[in-house]
C-alpha positions in Angstrom: 1.8 4.2 -1.0 3.9 6.1 -3.3 4.8 2.9 -5.1 1.1 2.2 -5.8 0.6 5.7 -7.2 3.6 5.3 -9.5 2.6 1.9 -10.6 -1.0 2.9 -11.4 0.3 6.0 -13.3 2.6 3.9 -15.4 -0.3 1.5 -16.2 -2.6 4.3 -17.1 0.1 6.1 -19.2 0.9 2.9 -21.1 -2.8 2.4 -21.9 -3.1 6.1 -22.8 -0.2 6.0 -25.2 -1.7 3.1 -27.2 -5.1 4.6 -27.5 -4.2 8.3 -28.0 -4.1 7.9 -31.8 -7.8 7.0 -31.7 -8.8 10.4 -30.2 -10.2 8.5 -27.3 -12.5 9.8 -24.6 -10.5 10.2 -21.4 -11.4 9.8 -17.8 -9.1 10.4 -14.9 -8.9 9.6 -11.2 -7.1 11.1 -8.3 -5.2 8.0 -7.4 -4.1 9.0 -3.9 -7.6 10.2 -3.0 -9.1 6.9 -4.2 -6.5 5.0 -2.3 -6.9 6.8 1.0 -10.7 7.0 0.7 -11.0 3.2 0.1 -12.3 1.4 3.3 -10.1 -1.6 2.5 -7.1 0.7 2.6 -8.1 2.0 6.1 -8.6 -1.6 7.3 -5.3 -2.7 5.9 -3.5 0.2 7.6 -5.1 -0.6 10.9 -4.1 -4.2 10.5 -0.5 -3.3 9.8 -0.3 -0.8 12.7 -1.5 -3.6 15.1 1.2 -6.0 13.8 3.9 -3.3 14.0 2.7 -2.5 17.5 3.1 -6.2 18.5 6.6 -6.3 17.1 7.5 -3.1 18.9 6.2 -4.5 22.1 8.2 -7.6 21.7 11.3 -5.5 20.9 10.8 -3.5 24.1 10.5 -6.7 26.1 13.8 -8.0 24.6 15.5 -4.7 25.3 14.4 -4.9 29.0 15.6 -8.5 29.2 19.0 -7.3 27.8 19.2 -4.5 30.3 18.6 -6.9 33.1 21.3 -9.3 31.8 23.7 -6.3 31.5 22.9 -5.2 35.1 23.7 -8.8 36.2 27.1 -8.3 34.7 26.7 -10.6 31.7 29.7 -10.3 29.4 29.5 -8.3 26.1 30.0 -11.5 24.2 27.0 -13.1 25.7 25.0 -9.9 25.3 25.9 -9.9 21.5 24.8 -13.4 21.3 21.5 -12.6 22.9 20.9 -9.7 20.5 21.7 -12.0 17.5 19.2 -14.5 18.9 16.5 -11.9 19.4 17.0 -10.5 15.9 16.8 -14.0 14.4 13.5 -14.5 16.3 12.1 -11.2 15.1 13.1 -11.6 11.4 10.2 -13.9 10.4 7.8 -11.5 12.0 9.2 -8.5 10.2 9.3 -10.5 7.0 5.5 -11.4 7.5 4.7 -7.8 8.0 6.4 -6.8 4.7 4.8 -9.6 2.8 1.4 -8.9 4.2 1.7 -5.2 3.3 2.8 -6.0 -0.2 -0.1 -8.5 -0.7 -2.7 -6.0 0.7 -1.2 -3.2 -1.4 -1.5 -5.3 -4.6 -5.0 -6.3 -3.8 -6.1 -2.7 -3.2 -4.3 -1.6 -6.4 -6.1 -4.4 -8.4 -9.4 -3.3 -6.9 -8.8 0.3 -7.9 -8.0 -0.7 -11.5 -11.0 -2.9 -11.8 -13.3 -0.3 -10.4 -11.8 2.3 -12.8 -12.3 0.0 -15.7 -15.9 -0.7 -14.7 -16.8 2.9 -14.3 -15.1 3.8 -17.6 -17.0 1.0 -19.4 -20.3 2.3 -18.1 -19.4 5.8 -19.1 -18.1 4.7 -22.6 -14.6 6.0 -21.8 -11.7 4.4 -23.5 -8.9 5.6 -21.2 -8.6 6.3 -17.6 -5.4 8.1 -16.4 -4.1 9.7 -13.3 -5.2 13.3 -12.6 -1.6 14.1 -12.2 -1.0 13.9 -15.9 -4.1 15.8 -17.0 -3.6 19.5 -17.7 -7.1 20.1 -19.1 -10.1 18.1 -20.2 -11.3 14.6 -19.3 -13.9 13.3 -17.1 -13.3 13.0 -13.3 -14.2 9.5 -12.1 -12.6 9.7 -8.7 -15.8 10.0 -6.6 -17.6 7.2 -8.7 -14.6 4.9 -8.3 -14.5 5.5 -4.5 -18.2 4.9 -4.3 -18.0 1.7 -6.3 -15.1 0.4 -4.2 -16.7 1.1 -0.9 -20.1 -0.3 -1.8 -18.8 -3.7 -2.8 
């Protein structure tokens, strides 16, 4: 989540620096509020939580299996082999979660940028930046962006 905020800030700051010389009209958004209020974010978080819970359940099953083998007197060498095998089995699932999370985060980020651009265009604003870099002035677009995102 922090990566998204940082990336969006960088994108907005880059745009801001190129347009400041024009004494542009500036809008801003509370990036974290937009991100957390976006329904797609909530759905993505629920989806990731389900996937993580599935993996956790599988890990617990594997741990019980290892405990049973240990109780049977299986050698440490065999137990290590079993652990390595289990880790290899889980790695693709962990990788899938990471890739899914990155993809969803990128989609959400793109949606926020597009919605910000659309609202800015409607309001004749030339620049939209993160509220974190605003000391005074500017037009708050946060609620408008959230509304646009959640009504698509």
